[in-house]
PDB file of the backbone (N, CA, C, O) and the ligand in Angstrom, with CONECT records:
HET     ZN  A 101       1
ATOM      1  N   UNK A   1      28.055  52.481  -4.010  1.00  0.00           N
ATOM      2  CA  UNK A   1      27.873  52.532  -2.561  1.00  0.00           C
ATOM      3  C   UNK A   1      28.224  53.912  -2.028  1.00  0.00           C
ATOM      4  O   UNK A   1      28.917  54.698  -2.673  1.00  0.00           O
ATOM      5  N   UNK A   2      27.725  54.176  -0.837  1.00  0.00           N
ATOM      6  CA  UNK A   2      28.099  55.402  -0.148  1.00  0.00           C
ATOM      7  C   UNK A   2      28.928  55.012   1.065  1.00  0.00           C
ATOM      8  O   UNK A   2      28.679  53.995   1.712  1.00  0.00           O
ATOM      9  N   UNK A   3      29.932  55.857   1.363  1.00  0.00           N
ATOM     10  CA  UNK A   3      30.793  55.515   2.471  1.00  0.00           C
ATOM     11  C   UNK A   3      31.271  56.772   3.179  1.00  0.00           C
ATOM     12  O   UNK A   3      31.286  57.866   2.614  1.00  0.00           O
ATOM     13  N   UNK A   4      31.664  56.580   4.442  1.00  0.00           N
ATOM     14  CA  UNK A   4      32.112  57.682   5.269  1.00  0.00           C
ATOM     15  C   UNK A   4      33.620  57.850   5.147  1.00  0.00           C
ATOM     16  O   UNK A   4      34.368  56.874   5.185  1.00  0.00           O
ATOM     17  N   UNK A   5      34.061  59.102   5.000  1.00  0.00           N
ATOM     18  CA  UNK A   5      35.489  59.368   4.893  1.00  0.00           C
ATOM     19  C   UNK A   5      36.158  59.434   6.258  1.00  0.00           C
ATOM     20  O   UNK A   5      37.385  59.450   6.353  1.00  0.00           O
ATOM     21  N   UNK A   6      35.349  59.473   7.317  1.00  0.00           N
ATOM     22  CA  UNK A   6      35.880  59.659   8.659  1.00  0.00           C
ATOM     23  C   UNK A   6      35.933  58.352   9.452  1.00  0.00           C
ATOM     24  O   UNK A   6      36.900  58.098  10.171  1.00  0.00           O
ATOM     25  N   UNK A   7      34.903  57.530   9.321  1.00  0.00           N
ATOM     26  CA  UNK A   7      34.903  56.238   9.993  1.00  0.00           C
ATOM     27  C   UNK A   7      34.621  55.152   8.968  1.00  0.00           C
ATOM     28  O   UNK A   7      34.676  55.407   7.765  1.00  0.00           O
ATOM     29  N   UNK A   8      34.321  53.946   9.428  1.00  0.00           N
ATOM     30  CA  UNK A   8      34.156  52.843   8.488  1.00  0.00           C
ATOM     31  C   UNK A   8      32.701  52.603   8.104  1.00  0.00           C
ATOM     32  O   UNK A   8      32.360  51.536   7.594  1.00  0.00           O
ATOM     33  N   UNK A   9      31.842  53.597   8.347  1.00  0.00           N
ATOM     34  CA  UNK A   9      30.435  53.459   7.969  1.00  0.00           C
ATOM     35  C   UNK A   9      30.307  53.406   6.445  1.00  0.00           C
ATOM     36  O   UNK A   9      31.014  54.110   5.726  1.00  0.00           O
ATOM     37  N   UNK A  10      29.415  52.578   5.980  1.00  0.00           N
ATOM     38  CA  UNK A  10      29.121  52.534   4.548  1.00  0.00           C
ATOM     39  C   UNK A  10      27.789  51.837   4.318  1.00  0.00           C
ATOM     40  O   UNK A  10      27.290  51.118   5.183  1.00  0.00           O
ATOM     41  N   UNK A  11      27.234  52.058   3.159  1.00  0.00           N
ATOM     42  CA  UNK A  11      26.027  51.333   2.777  1.00  0.00           C
ATOM     43  C   UNK A  11      26.097  51.051   1.287  1.00  0.00           C
ATOM     44  O   UNK A  11      26.574  51.870   0.501  1.00  0.00           O
ATOM     45  N   UNK A  12      25.618  49.890   0.921  1.00  0.00           N
ATOM     46  CA  UNK A  12      25.666  49.505  -0.484  1.00  0.00           C
ATOM     47  C   UNK A  12      24.392  48.767  -0.853  1.00  0.00           C
ATOM     48  O   UNK A  12      23.530  48.539  -0.005  1.00  0.00           O
ATOM     49  N   UNK A  13      24.278  48.396  -2.111  1.00  0.00           N
ATOM     50  CA  UNK A  13      23.055  47.744  -2.578  1.00  0.00           C
ATOM     51  C   UNK A  13      22.822  46.409  -1.871  1.00  0.00           C
ATOM     52  O   UNK A  13      21.687  45.940  -1.789  1.00  0.00           O
ATOM     53  N   UNK A  14      23.865  45.809  -1.372  1.00  0.00           N
ATOM     54  CA  UNK A  14      23.714  44.505  -0.742  1.00  0.00           C
ATOM     55  C   UNK A  14      22.978  44.600   0.587  1.00  0.00           C
ATOM     56  O   UNK A  14      22.252  43.679   0.962  1.00  0.00           O
ATOM     57  N   UNK A  15      23.161  45.709   1.301  1.00  0.00           N
ATOM     58  CA  UNK A  15      22.453  45.838   2.573  1.00  0.00           C
ATOM     59  C   UNK A  15      21.325  46.863   2.518  1.00  0.00           C
ATOM     60  O   UNK A  15      20.550  46.984   3.467  1.00  0.00           O
ATOM     61  N   UNK A  16      21.229  47.602   1.413  1.00  0.00           N
ATOM     62  CA  UNK A  16      20.114  48.539   1.252  1.00  0.00           C
ATOM     63  C   UNK A  16      19.824  48.708  -0.239  1.00  0.00           C
ATOM     64  O   UNK A  16      20.459  49.522  -0.910  1.00  0.00           O
ATOM     65  N   UNK A  17      18.863  47.935  -0.755  1.00  0.00           N
ATOM     66  CA  UNK A  17      18.588  47.930  -2.206  1.00  0.00           C
ATOM     67  C   UNK A  17      18.101  49.266  -2.746  1.00  0.00           C
ATOM     68  O   UNK A  17      18.325  49.581  -3.915  1.00  0.00           O
ATOM     69  N   UNK A  18      17.444  50.044  -1.917  1.00  0.00           N
ATOM     70  CA  UNK A  18      16.875  51.297  -2.398  1.00  0.00           C
ATOM     71  C   UNK A  18      17.900  52.415  -2.371  1.00  0.00           C
ATOM     72  O   UNK A  18      18.478  52.707  -1.324  1.00  0.00           O
ATOM     73  N   UNK A  19      18.129  53.048  -3.528  1.00  0.00           N
ATOM     74  CA  UNK A  19      19.106  54.127  -3.604  1.00  0.00           C
ATOM     75  C   UNK A  19      18.651  55.323  -2.783  1.00  0.00           C
ATOM     76  O   UNK A  19      19.473  56.018  -2.185  1.00  0.00           O
ATOM     77  N   UNK A  20      17.345  55.563  -2.752  1.00  0.00           N
ATOM     78  CA  UNK A  20      16.829  56.688  -1.956  1.00  0.00           C
ATOM     79  C   UNK A  20      17.029  56.420  -0.477  1.00  0.00           C
ATOM     80  O   UNK A  20      17.315  57.338   0.291  1.00  0.00           O
ATOM     81  N   UNK A  21      16.880  55.170  -0.077  1.00  0.00           N
ATOM     82  CA  UNK A  21      17.099  54.817   1.328  1.00  0.00           C
ATOM     83  C   UNK A  21      18.581  54.942   1.686  1.00  0.00           C
ATOM     84  O   UNK A  21      18.924  55.361   2.792  1.00  0.00           O
ATOM     85  N   UNK A  22      19.460  54.575   0.739  1.00  0.00           N
ATOM     86  CA  UNK A  22      20.893  54.728   0.990  1.00  0.00           C
ATOM     87  C   UNK A  22      21.241  56.197   1.170  1.00  0.00           C
ATOM     88  O   UNK A  22      22.027  56.557   2.046  1.00  0.00           O
ATOM     89  N   UNK A  23      20.647  57.043   0.332  1.00  0.00           N
ATOM     90  CA  UNK A  23      20.902  58.476   0.452  1.00  0.00           C
ATOM     91  C   UNK A  23      20.418  58.987   1.807  1.00  0.00           C
ATOM     92  O   UNK A  23      21.082  59.792   2.460  1.00  0.00           O
ATOM     93  N   UNK A  24      19.258  58.502   2.208  1.00  0.00           N
ATOM     94  CA  UNK A  24      18.695  58.938   3.483  1.00  0.00           C
ATOM     95  C   UNK A  24      19.586  58.498   4.649  1.00  0.00           C
ATOM     96  O   UNK A  24      19.821  59.261   5.587  1.00  0.00           O
ATOM     97  N   UNK A  25      20.072  57.269   4.575  1.00  0.00           N
ATOM     98  CA  UNK A  25      20.946  56.760   5.633  1.00  0.00           C
ATOM     99  C   UNK A  25      22.252  57.532   5.681  1.00  0.00           C
ATOM    100  O   UNK A  25      22.795  57.786   6.756  1.00  0.00           O
ATOM    101  N   UNK A  26      22.753  57.903   4.507  1.00  0.00           N
ATOM    102  CA  UNK A  26      23.992  58.680   4.446  1.00  0.00           C
ATOM    103  C   UNK A  26      23.782  60.045   5.085  1.00  0.00           C
ATOM    104  O   UNK A  26      24.630  60.534   5.832  1.00  0.00           O
ATOM    105  N   UNK A  27      22.640  60.651   4.780  1.00  0.00           N
ATOM    106  CA  UNK A  27      22.327  61.959   5.369  1.00  0.00           C
ATOM    107  C   UNK A  27      22.189  61.834   6.884  1.00  0.00           C
ATOM    108  O   UNK A  27      22.667  62.684   7.636  1.00  0.00           O
ATOM    109  N   UNK A  28      21.532  60.766   7.317  1.00  0.00           N
ATOM    110  CA  UNK A  28      21.360  60.554   8.757  1.00  0.00           C
ATOM    111  C   UNK A  28      22.708  60.390   9.446  1.00  0.00           C
ATOM    112  O   UNK A  28      22.913  60.905  10.546  1.00  0.00           O
ATOM    113  N   UNK A  29      23.617  59.683   8.812  1.00  0.00           N
ATOM    114  CA  UNK A  29      24.938  59.498   9.401  1.00  0.00           C
ATOM    115  C   UNK A  29      25.672  60.840   9.476  1.00  0.00           C
ATOM    116  O   UNK A  29      26.352  61.137  10.458  1.00  0.00           O
ATOM    117  N   UNK A  30      25.522  61.627   8.437  1.00  0.00           N
ATOM    118  CA  UNK A  30      26.151  62.953   8.426  1.00  0.00           C
ATOM    119  C   UNK A  30      25.583  63.832   9.527  1.00  0.00           C
ATOM    120  O   UNK A  30      26.325  64.506  10.241  1.00  0.00           O
ATOM    121  N   UNK A  31      24.249  63.820   9.663  1.00  0.00           N
ATOM    122  CA  UNK A  31      23.592  64.648  10.679  1.00  0.00           C
ATOM    123  C   UNK A  31      23.990  64.211  12.084  1.00  0.00           C
ATOM    124  O   UNK A  31      24.221  65.041  12.963  1.00  0.00           O
ATOM    125  N   UNK A  32      24.068  62.886  12.285  1.00  0.00           N
ATOM    126  CA  UNK A  32      24.358  62.355  13.614  1.00  0.00           C
ATOM    127  C   UNK A  32      25.808  62.567  14.026  1.00  0.00           C
ATOM    128  O   UNK A  32      26.097  62.807  15.198  1.00  0.00           O
ATOM    129  N   UNK A  33      26.721  62.477  13.056  1.00  0.00           N
ATOM    130  CA  UNK A  33      28.140  62.449  13.385  1.00  0.00           C
ATOM    131  C   UNK A  33      28.913  63.647  12.852  1.00  0.00           C
ATOM    132  O   UNK A  33      29.984  63.975  13.363  1.00  0.00           O
ATOM    133  N   UNK A  34      28.369  64.307  11.817  1.00  0.00           N
ATOM    134  CA  UNK A  34      29.099  65.388  11.176  1.00  0.00           C
ATOM    135  C   UNK A  34      30.184  64.884  10.258  1.00  0.00           C
ATOM    136  O   UNK A  34      30.997  65.659   9.755  1.00  0.00           O
ATOM    137  N   UNK A  35      30.195  63.574  10.038  1.00  0.00           N
ATOM    138  CA  UNK A  35      31.209  62.985   9.164  1.00  0.00           C
ATOM    139  C   UNK A  35      30.917  63.310   7.701  1.00  0.00           C
ATOM    140  O   UNK A  35      29.791  63.653   7.338  1.00  0.00           O
ATOM    141  N   UNK A  36      31.932  63.199   6.886  1.00  0.00           N
ATOM    142  CA  UNK A  36      31.796  63.467   5.454  1.00  0.00           C
ATOM    143  C   UNK A  36      31.482  62.176   4.716  1.00  0.00           C
ATOM    144  O   UNK A  36      32.216  61.193   4.816  1.00  0.00           O
ATOM    145  N   UNK A  37      30.384  62.192   3.976  1.00  0.00           N
ATOM    146  CA  UNK A  37      29.986  61.017   3.208  1.00  0.00           C
ATOM    147  C   UNK A  37      30.414  61.200   1.759  1.00  0.00           C
ATOM    148  O   UNK A  37      30.200  62.249   1.151  1.00  0.00           O
ATOM    149  N   UNK A  38      31.022  60.152   1.229  1.00  0.00           N
ATOM    150  CA  UNK A  38      31.352  60.182  -0.191  1.00  0.00           C
ATOM    151  C   UNK A  38      30.547  59.088  -0.882  1.00  0.00           C
ATOM    152  O   UNK A  38      30.111  58.118  -0.262  1.00  0.00           O
ATOM    153  N   UNK A  39      30.367  59.274  -2.170  1.00  0.00           N
ATOM    154  CA  UNK A  39      29.565  58.322  -2.929  1.00  0.00           C
ATOM    155  C   UNK A  39      30.304  57.911  -4.174  1.00  0.00           C
ATOM    156  O   UNK A  39      30.905  58.750  -4.846  1.00  0.00           O
ATOM    157  N   UNK A  40      30.272  56.642  -4.492  1.00  0.00           N
ATOM    158  CA  UNK A  40      30.943  56.166  -5.696  1.00  0.00           C
ATOM    159  C   UNK A  40      29.952  55.497  -6.639  1.00  0.00           C
ATOM    160  O   UNK A  40      30.355  54.882  -7.626  1.00  0.00           O
ATOM    161  N   UNK A  41      28.661  55.613  -6.343  1.00  0.00           N
ATOM    162  CA  UNK A  41      27.694  54.903  -7.174  1.00  0.00           C
ATOM    163  C   UNK A  41      27.221  55.745  -8.346  1.00  0.00           C
ATOM    164  O   UNK A  41      26.751  55.197  -9.344  1.00  0.00           O
ATOM    165  N   UNK A  42      27.335  57.062  -8.250  1.00  0.00           N
ATOM    166  CA  UNK A  42      26.932  57.913  -9.376  1.00  0.00           C
ATOM    167  C   UNK A  42      25.460  57.825  -9.703  1.00  0.00           C
ATOM    168  O   UNK A  42      25.059  58.127 -10.827  1.00  0.00           O
ATOM    169  N   UNK A  43      24.641  57.414  -8.740  1.00  0.00           N
ATOM    170  CA  UNK A  43      23.212  57.266  -9.000  1.00  0.00           C
ATOM    171  C   UNK A  43      22.560  58.630  -9.186  1.00  0.00           C
ATOM    172  O   UNK A  43      21.619  58.780  -9.966  1.00  0.00           O
ATOM    173  N   UNK A  44      23.067  59.613  -8.467  1.00  0.00           N
ATOM    174  CA  UNK A  44      22.477  60.945  -8.548  1.00  0.00           C
ATOM    175  C   UNK A  44      23.533  61.924  -9.058  1.00  0.00           C
ATOM    176  O   UNK A  44      24.183  62.603  -8.263  1.00  0.00           O
ATOM    177  N   UNK A  45      23.704  61.999 -10.366  1.00  0.00           N
ATOM    178  CA  UNK A  45      24.688  62.924 -10.929  1.00  0.00           C
ATOM    179  C   UNK A  45      24.233  64.362 -10.730  1.00  0.00           C
ATOM    180  O   UNK A  45      23.033  64.636 -10.722  1.00  0.00           O
ATOM    181  N   UNK A  46      25.182  65.285 -10.570  1.00  0.00           N
ATOM    182  CA  UNK A  46      24.835  66.686 -10.327  1.00  0.00           C
ATOM    183  C   UNK A  46      24.277  67.376 -11.556  1.00  0.00           C
ATOM    184  O   UNK A  46      23.708  68.462 -11.446  1.00  0.00           O
ATOM    185  N   UNK A  47      24.426  66.773 -12.719  1.00  0.00           N
ATOM    186  CA  UNK A  47      23.906  67.374 -13.936  1.00  0.00           C
ATOM    187  C   UNK A  47      23.070  66.354 -14.702  1.00  0.00           C
ATOM    188  O   UNK A  47      23.066  65.168 -14.372  1.00  0.00           O
ATOM    189  N   UNK A  48      22.367  66.822 -15.720  1.00  0.00           N
ATOM    190  CA  UNK A  48      21.553  65.923 -16.520  1.00  0.00           C
ATOM    191  C   UNK A  48      22.434  64.919 -17.246  1.00  0.00           C
ATOM    192  O   UNK A  48      23.588  65.202 -17.565  1.00  0.00           O
ATOM    193  N   UNK A  49      21.876  63.748 -17.500  1.00  0.00           N
ATOM    194  CA  UNK A  49      22.643  62.750 -18.262  1.00  0.00           C
ATOM    195  C   UNK A  49      23.061  63.315 -19.609  1.00  0.00           C
ATOM    196  O   UNK A  49      22.323  64.070 -20.242  1.00  0.00           O
ATOM    197  N   UNK A  50      24.256  62.935 -20.032  1.00  0.00           N
ATOM    198  CA  UNK A  50      24.784  63.464 -21.281  1.00  0.00           C
ATOM    199  C   UNK A  50      24.247  62.647 -22.455  1.00  0.00           C
ATOM    200  O   UNK A  50      24.964  61.853 -23.063  1.00  0.00           O
ATOM    201  N   UNK A  51      22.965  62.865 -22.756  1.00  0.00           N
ATOM    202  CA  UNK A  51      22.347  62.158 -23.868  1.00  0.00           C
ATOM    203  C   UNK A  51      22.128  63.124 -25.024  1.00  0.00           C
ATOM    204  O   UNK A  51      21.849  64.301 -24.793  1.00  0.00           O
ATOM    205  N   UNK A  52      22.247  62.663 -26.240  1.00  0.00           N
ATOM    206  CA  UNK A  52      21.999  63.531 -27.397  1.00  0.00           C
ATOM    207  C   UNK A  52      20.531  63.938 -27.465  1.00  0.00           C
ATOM    208  O   UNK A  52      19.638  63.147 -27.161  1.00  0.00           O
ATOM    209  N   UNK A  53      20.295  65.194 -27.871  1.00  0.00           N
ATOM    210  CA  UNK A  53      18.931  65.710 -27.923  1.00  0.00           C
ATOM    211  C   UNK A  53      18.054  64.907 -28.868  1.00  0.00           C
ATOM    212  O   UNK A  53      16.851  64.776 -28.643  1.00  0.00           O
ATOM    213  N   UNK A  54      18.648  64.371 -29.918  1.00  0.00           N
ATOM    214  CA  UNK A  54      17.854  63.671 -30.930  1.00  0.00           C
ATOM    215  C   UNK A  54      17.148  62.445 -30.368  1.00  0.00           C
ATOM    216  O   UNK A  54      16.134  62.006 -30.910  1.00  0.00           O
ATOM    217  N   UNK A  55      17.681  61.895 -29.288  1.00  0.00           N
ATOM    218  CA  UNK A  55      17.020  60.752 -28.665  1.00  0.00           C
ATOM    219  C   UNK A  55      15.662  61.168 -28.135  1.00  0.00           C
ATOM    220  O   UNK A  55      14.671  60.459 -28.314  1.00  0.00           O
ATOM    221  N   UNK A  56      15.620  62.326 -27.477  1.00  0.00           N
ATOM    222  CA  UNK A  56      14.363  62.812 -26.914  1.00  0.00           C
ATOM    223  C   UNK A  56      13.407  63.239 -28.033  1.00  0.00           C
ATOM    224  O   UNK A  56      12.210  62.961 -27.965  1.00  0.00           O
ATOM    225  N   UNK A  57      13.936  63.917 -29.067  1.00  0.00           N
ATOM    226  CA  UNK A  57      13.104  64.367 -30.178  1.00  0.00           C
ATOM    227  C   UNK A  57      12.453  63.180 -30.873  1.00  0.00           C
ATOM    228  O   UNK A  57      11.265  63.210 -31.191  1.00  0.00           O
ATOM    229  N   UNK A  58      13.236  62.139 -31.105  1.00  0.00           N
ATOM    230  CA  UNK A  58      12.701  60.973 -31.798  1.00  0.00           C
ATOM    231  C   UNK A  58      11.606  60.310 -30.959  1.00  0.00           C
ATOM    232  O   UNK A  58      10.623  59.804 -31.500  1.00  0.00           O
ATOM    233  N   UNK A  59      11.782  60.316 -29.637  1.00  0.00           N
ATOM    234  CA  UNK A  59      10.784  59.703 -28.775  1.00  0.00           C
ATOM    235  C   UNK A  59       9.491  60.511 -28.757  1.00  0.00           C
ATOM    236  O   UNK A  59       8.414  59.948 -28.561  1.00  0.00           O
ATOM    237  N   UNK A  60       9.588  61.824 -28.960  1.00  0.00           N
ATOM    238  CA  UNK A  60       8.408  62.683 -28.899  1.00  0.00           C
ATOM    239  C   UNK A  60       7.641  62.703 -30.211  1.00  0.00           C
ATOM    240  O   UNK A  60       6.416  62.824 -30.211  1.00  0.00           O
ATOM    241  N   UNK A  61       8.352  62.586 -31.332  1.00  0.00           N
ATOM    242  CA  UNK A  61       7.699  62.654 -32.633  1.00  0.00           C
ATOM    243  C   UNK A  61       6.987  61.338 -32.947  1.00  0.00           C
ATOM    244  O   UNK A  61       7.455  60.264 -32.570  1.00  0.00           O
ATOM    245  N   UNK A  62       5.857  61.435 -33.637  1.00  0.00           N
ATOM    246  CA  UNK A  62       5.167  60.201 -34.056  1.00  0.00           C
ATOM    247  C   UNK A  62       5.991  59.455 -35.076  1.00  0.00           C
ATOM    248  O   UNK A  62       6.718  60.059 -35.865  1.00  0.00           O
ATOM    249  N   UNK A  63       5.879  58.172 -35.059  1.00  0.00           N
ATOM    250  CA  UNK A  63       6.628  57.371 -36.005  1.00  0.00           C
ATOM    251  C   UNK A  63       6.091  57.553 -37.415  1.00  0.00           C
ATOM    252  O   UNK A  63       4.876  57.515 -37.611  1.00  0.00           O
ATOM    253  N   UNK A  64       6.970  57.752 -38.419  1.00  0.00           N
ATOM    254  CA  UNK A  64       6.523  57.953 -39.814  1.00  0.00           C
ATOM    255  C   UNK A  64       5.724  56.765 -40.341  1.00  0.00           C
ATOM    256  O   UNK A  64       4.921  56.918 -41.260  1.00  0.00           O
ATOM    257  N   UNK A  65       5.932  55.622 -39.785  1.00  0.00           N
ATOM    258  CA  UNK A  65       5.279  54.422 -40.305  1.00  0.00           C
ATOM    259  C   UNK A  65       3.957  54.136 -39.599  1.00  0.00           C
ATOM    260  O   UNK A  65       3.327  53.111 -39.858  1.00  0.00           O
ATOM    261  N   UNK A  66       3.527  55.042 -38.700  1.00  0.00           N
ATOM    262  CA  UNK A  66       2.317  54.779 -37.927  1.00  0.00           C
ATOM    263  C   UNK A  66       1.060  55.298 -38.622  1.00  0.00           C
ATOM    264  O   UNK A  66      -0.043  55.169 -38.091  1.00  0.00           O
ATOM    265  N   UNK A  67       1.229  55.892 -39.822  1.00  0.00           N
ATOM    266  CA  UNK A  67       0.072  56.463 -40.502  1.00  0.00           C
ATOM    267  C   UNK A  67      -0.741  55.367 -41.219  1.00  0.00           C
ATOM    268  O   UNK A  67      -1.756  55.664 -41.849  1.00  0.00           O
TER     269      UNK A  67
HETATM  270 ZN    ZN A 101      31.302  58.225   9.899  1.00  0.00          ZN2+
END
């Protein structure tokens, strides 16, 4: 969920299923009030997911048994 550090505003999956809509609502609240929004859902991490490269390589290479 996303929540305001200044007032009791918040939004979560229960009242807004779309994560993009929650982000938009959080931005709107920030723009309207200047309040600081914090997020605890981790839906949009600041960096790429920490996945091993071999996962992507294996997905890109053809399967040896497909010949
Ligand atoms: Zn607020």
